[in-house]
C-alpha positions in Angstrom: 129.6 124.3 101.1 129.9 123.6 105.1 130.0 119.8 105.8 127.0 119.6 107.2 124.1 119.4 104.9 121.8 122.3 106.6 122.7 124.0 109.7 126.3 126.4 109.5 129.1 124.9 111.3 129.2 128.1 113.2 127.0 131.4 113.4 124.7 132.0 110.9 124.0 132.4 107.3 120.8 134.7 108.0 122.1 137.2 104.8 122.6 136.3 101.1 126.2 137.6 101.2 126.7 134.9 104.2 124.9 132.2 101.8 127.3 133.1 99.1 130.4 133.0 100.6 130.4 129.3 100.9 128.7 128.3 98.1 125.3 129.4 97.8 123.0 129.8 94.9 125.6 128.7 92.5 124.3 125.2 91.9 121.0 127.2 91.3 123.4 129.8 88.3 124.8 126.3 87.1 121.1 125.0 86.0 119.8 127.6 84.8 122.6 128.5 82.5 123.2 125.1 81.6 119.7 124.6 81.3 120.0 121.7 82.5 117.2 118.8 81.8 114.8 118.8 84.7 114.5 114.8 84.6 118.0 114.6 84.9 117.5 117.0 88.4 114.6 114.9 89.4 116.9 111.7 88.7 119.6 112.9 91.1 116.5 113.9 94.1 115.6 110.2 93.6 119.2 108.4 93.8 119.8 111.1 96.9 117.2 108.3 98.7 115.8 111.7 100.5 112.5 110.8 102.0 110.3 113.8 103.9 111.8 115.4 106.2 107.7 116.2 107.9 107.2 113.1 109.2 106.0 110.9 106.7 109.0 109.7 105.2 107.7 109.6 101.8 110.3 109.5 99.1 110.6 113.0 98.1 112.1 112.3 94.3 108.7 109.7 93.9 106.6 112.3 95.2 107.7 115.2 92.8 107.3 112.7 89.4 104.1 112.8 90.5 103.8 116.6 88.8 103.8 115.8 84.9 105.8 118.1 83.0 104.2 120.8 80.2 101.0 120.8 82.0 99.1 123.7 80.3 98.0 125.1 83.6 99.9 126.3 86.7 101.9 124.2 88.8 102.1 125.2 92.6 104.6 124.7 94.9 104.4 124.8 98.9 106.9 124.6 101.7 104.9 123.1 105.2 106.8 125.4 107.9 103.9 125.2 109.7 105.5 123.0 112.8 102.9 122.9 115.4 103.3 119.4 116.6 104.5 118.9 120.2 108.2 118.5 120.9 109.2 119.9 117.2 111.0 123.3 116.8 113.7 122.6 113.9 112.4 123.9 111.0 112.4 128.0 112.6 115.7 127.2 113.3 116.4 126.3 109.7 114.6 129.5 108.8 116.5 131.4 111.1 120.4 130.5 110.5 119.8 129.1 106.9 117.3 130.7 105.3 118.5 131.0 101.7 119.8 127.6 101.4 115.7 126.9 102.1 114.5 129.5 99.4 117.1 128.2 97.0 115.9 124.8 97.6 112.1 125.9 96.6 113.3 127.7 93.5 115.1 124.4 92.2 112.1 122.1 93.4 110.4 124.7 91.4 113.0 124.3 88.5 112.2 120.8 88.3 108.3 120.8 88.4 107.6 123.8 86.4 105.9 125.4 89.1 105.8 128.8 88.6 104.9 130.7 92.3 105.7 129.3 95.5 104.8 129.6 99.4 106.2 129.4 102.6 103.4 128.6 105.0 104.9 129.5 108.4 103.6 128.8 111.8 101.6 131.9 112.9 103.4 132.2 116.4 106.7 132.3 115.0 106.0 135.6 113.8 109.9 136.9 114.0 110.9 133.9 111.5 108.0 135.1 109.5 109.5 139.3 109.3 113.3 136.9 108.5 111.7 135.2 105.7 110.5 138.6 104.2 113.7 140.2 104.0 115.2 136.9 102.6 113.1 136.8 100.0 113.3 140.3 98.9 116.7 139.6 99.4 116.9 136.8 96.6 114.6 138.7 94.4 116.8 141.9 94.5 119.4 139.6 93.5 118.1 138.4 90.6 117.2 134.8 92.2 113.2 135.2 92.4 110.8 137.0 89.5 110.7 137.1 85.7 113.3 135.4 83.7 115.4 134.4 86.5 119.3 134.8 85.6 117.8 135.1 81.4 117.0 131.5 81.3 113.2 131.8 80.7 112.2 130.4 83.8 110.1 132.0 86.3 109.4 132.1 89.6 107.9 134.1 92.2 107.4 133.1 95.8 105.5 134.1 98.7 105.7 134.0 103.0 102.2 133.2 104.3 101.5 133.3 108.2 98.9 131.2 110.3 97.6 131.5 113.3 99.3 128.9 115.1 96.3 126.1 114.0 97.4 122.7 115.0 95.3 121.2 112.1 96.8 123.6 109.5 100.1 121.4 109.7 98.3 119.0 107.7 98.4 119.6 103.6 95.0 120.0 102.6 94.0 122.0 105.8 96.5 124.1 105.2 95.9 124.6 101.5 92.5 125.8 102.8 94.2 128.3 104.6 96.1 129.4 102.2 92.5 130.3 99.9 91.4 132.5 102.9 89.1 129.7 104.1 88.8 127.7 107.4 92.2 125.7 108.0 90.2 122.4 107.7 91.1 118.7 106.2 89.4 117.9 102.3 88.3 114.7 101.6 91.0 112.6 99.1 90.9 112.0 96.6 91.6 114.1 94.9 95.5 114.2 96.2 97.1 117.5 95.8 99.2 116.3 92.6 96.3 116.9 91.1 94.0 119.1 92.4 95.8 120.8 94.8 96.1 124.9 95.7 93.3 127.0 93.9 92.4 123.7 92.4 95.9 123.2 90.0 98.6 120.8 90.8 100.4 121.1 93.9 103.4 119.6 96.1 104.0 120.0 99.6 107.4 119.3 101.5 108.7 120.2 104.8 110.9 123.3 105.0 114.0 120.8 106.1 113.5 118.8 102.8 113.1 121.7 100.5 116.6 122.7 102.2 118.7 119.5 101.3 117.9 120.1 97.8 120.9 122.2 97.5 123.6 120.2 98.3 121.8 117.3 96.6 122.1 119.0 93.0 125.7 120.4 93.9 127.4 117.2 95.2 125.4 114.2 93.5 122.7 112.3 95.2 125.1 109.4 95.9 127.3 111.8 98.3 124.1 112.8 99.9 122.9 108.8 100.6 126.3 107.9 101.4 126.0 110.3 104.5 122.7 107.5 105.6 122.3 104.5 105.7 120.1 102.0 103.1 117.0 103.1 102.6 117.3 106.6 104.7 119.8 108.7 102.9 121.4 111.9 104.4 121.2 113.7 107.5 118.2 114.3 109.6 117.7 117.2 112.0 116.2 115.6 115.5 114.7 118.5 118.1 115.6 117.0 121.4 113.8 118.1 124.1 113.0 117.3 127.8 115.0 115.5 130.6 118.3 116.6 128.8 121.3 118.9 129.9 121.3 120.3 126.2 117.8 120.6 124.9 118.1 121.8 121.4 118.6 120.8 117.4 121.3 118.3 116.5 122.1 117.4 112.7 123.4 114.1 112.5 123.4 110.9 110.0 120.5 109.0 109.7 121.3 105.6 111.7 122.8 107.0 114.3 122.5 104.9 117.4 120.0 107.1 120.1 122.9 106.7 122.6 124.7 108.9 120.7 121.8 111.1 120.0 121.6 111.5 124.0 125.3 112.2 124.8 125.1 115.1 122.0 122.2 117.0 124.2 124.2 116.5 127.3 122.9 113.0 128.4 119.5 112.8 130.8 119.6 115.5 133.2 121.0 115.5 136.1 122.3 112.0 136.2 118.9 110.8 136.4 117.5 107.1 134.8 116.2 106.9 131.3 112.0 106.2 131.3 110.7 106.7 128.2 111.4 108.7 124.5 108.8 109.9 121.9 111.1 109.9 119.2 109.5 111.8 116.5 107.1 114.2 118.3 104.1 113.5 120.4 102.0 111.7 118.1 103.9 108.6 117.5 104.4 105.5 119.7 105.9 106.0 123.3 109.2 103.9 123.6 110.4 102.2 127.5 113.9 103.7 128.1 115.6 100.8 128.5 114.1 99.8 124.6 115.2 103.3 123.0 119.1 102.6 124.3 119.4 100.0 121.7 117.9 101.5 118.6 118.8 104.0 115.8 117.5 106.9 114.9 116.5 105.4 111.1 112.8 105.2 109.3 113.6 101.5 109.6 115.1 100.5 112.9 112.3 103.1 114.6 109.2 101.4 112.5 111.1 97.8 114.0 110.6 99.2 117.1 107.0 99.5 116.7 106.7 104.2 116.7 107.9 106.0 113.8 110.4 108.5 113.4 108.0 111.0 112.6 109.7 114.7 112.3 112.7 113.9 114.3 111.2 116.2 117.7 113.0 113.6 120.3 110.6 114.2 123.3 113.5 112.8 126.6 111.7 111.9 130.1 113.6 110.6 132.8 112.3 108.8 135.7 111.0 111.4 138.0 107.9 111.4 135.1 104.3 110.3 135.8 103.5 108.6 132.6 99.5 109.0 133.6 99.9 113.0 134.1 102.1 113.2 131.0 99.5 111.5 128.4 96.7 114.1 130.4 99.0 116.6 128.9 99.2 115.3 125.4 95.3 114.2 125.4 94.7 117.9 126.4 96.7 119.3 123.1 94.8 117.4 121.1 91.5 117.9 122.2 91.8 121.6 122.2 93.6 121.5 118.7 90.8 119.1 117.3 89.2 121.2 114.1 85.9 119.5 115.1 85.0 118.5 111.4 85.2 114.4 112.0 82.6 113.5 115.1 84.9 110.4 115.6 87.7 112.8 117.1 85.6 116.2 117.8 84.1 114.3 120.5 86.5 110.9 121.0 89.7 113.5 121.8 87.4 114.9 124.4 86.7 111.4 126.2 89.7 110.7 125.7 90.7 113.4 127.9 88.2 113.5 130.2 88.7 110.0 131.1 92.3 110.7 131.7 92.1 113.5 133.8 89.8 111.9 136.1 92.0 108.4 136.0 94.9 111.3 137.1 92.9 113.4 139.8 92.6 109.9 141.6 88.8 109.2 140.4 89.0 106.5 138.0 86.7 104.0 137.2 87.0 100.1 136.9 86.7 99.3 133.4 88.4 102.9 132.3 92.0 101.7 131.0 89.4 99.5 128.3 87.8 102.2 127.6 90.4 104.7 126.8 91.3 101.9 124.4 88.0 101.8 122.9 87.5 105.3 122.1 90.7 105.4 120.4 90.1 102.1 118.4 86.9 104.1 117.3 88.9 107.3 116.3 91.8 105.5 114.3 90.9 105.6 111.1 87.1 107.2 111.1 88.5 111.1 110.5 89.7 112.6 107.3 93.0 113.6 108.7 95.4 112.3 111.0 94.7 114.2 113.7 92.5 111.5 115.0 95.0 108.8 115.0 97.6 111.5 116.3 95.3 111.6 119.4 94.8 107.9 119.9 98.3 106.8 119.2 100.2 107.9 122.7 97.1 106.8 125.0 97.4 103.3 123.5 100.9 103.1 123.4 101.4 104.8 127.1 99.3 101.7 128.0 100.8 99.3 126.2 104.2 100.2 128.1 103.2 102.0 130.9 99.9 100.5 132.1 100.9 99.9 135.9 101.3 103.4 136.8 97.5 103.9 135.2 96.1 100.6 137.2 97.9 102.1 140.5 96.4 105.4 139.5 92.7 103.7 139.0 93.5 101.8 142.3 95.3 103.6 144.6 94.3 106.9 143.2 97.7 107.6 142.4 101.0 105.8 141.1 104.5 105.9 143.3 106.2 108.3 140.7 103.0 110.7 141.1 103.3 110.5 145.1 
């Protein structure tokens, strides 16, 4: 394997021959040949400290243990590659540059949980990635790693790719399942949770692309080695999608616990030598952090959580001193207003209210009491919806007002702020 867990050191591994040359599929062959007990493999996943890389950060091994072994019914495995979160672009890169490690990871996960069929739900606006994954799945099938009685082990697993149509809501796991079943992509009430009643009413486990792609490394090298790449409670490496006002936007795979200053340096620093003003460290739905504070933090779940924000999907949006935070928040609020599925009244109506109020503030026609109105609307949305989109829309509003209230007050009182002048 390469030194990195996910990304090849150079070039691409978008062929089965290239992947095999660096040890690809060896651990799968070993597991199936030796008929390694799934319980033993699951213990390695737990020892690795791997946490879900899609945003929630839930321990992967614990999540997989929710699926009972030996059920007299089909068990499904789903990969969530529907990365619609603004600022997130790591999963498409993983599928483009190292697709077979994702496929091998899904096969191993299926073996551990006794799943017989898997689906990779790919964002509909990256059609070329979907087409590539179709070719890669066929390569794996022709090589005997997918299908019936894989490597004469008695284990069977079929994998299908499915493309969405660009709906942000289908990144929510239950809306994704509804879409897979051919229905309108809207979230389900919970409970029941997918581990009990998921795809087609069967037990289902859903994980992010990056999560599955870590599995071959963990099972080949051991959970402890993966855990030691990071820090306690934050095992392994993490791919951070760095965008915004940096010299070299892109995906950077670093150990969890890496100082933000190091990650920023990898991305070439703030563009033009400007001052860092703010960072959204985990995608547009997590709280913004002032630049001076962000420079003191490390990139891991615990440190960012203590700072009042989240690691999320590792989607780092960098903003320099030229940004008007009012205009930035208007753009974010418009996104959530457009992407609300409309199922829940607080989200359907509240996201529109947030956008319209923010838009008039940005246009210089804000009113006294508008900032308090924004907080009130946000509080009435958060926690009152089936899924987390409502909270995702409310969180940026509250955090922007908390840290950059003076700019909003300037827009209300003067029709503009110094930055927007």
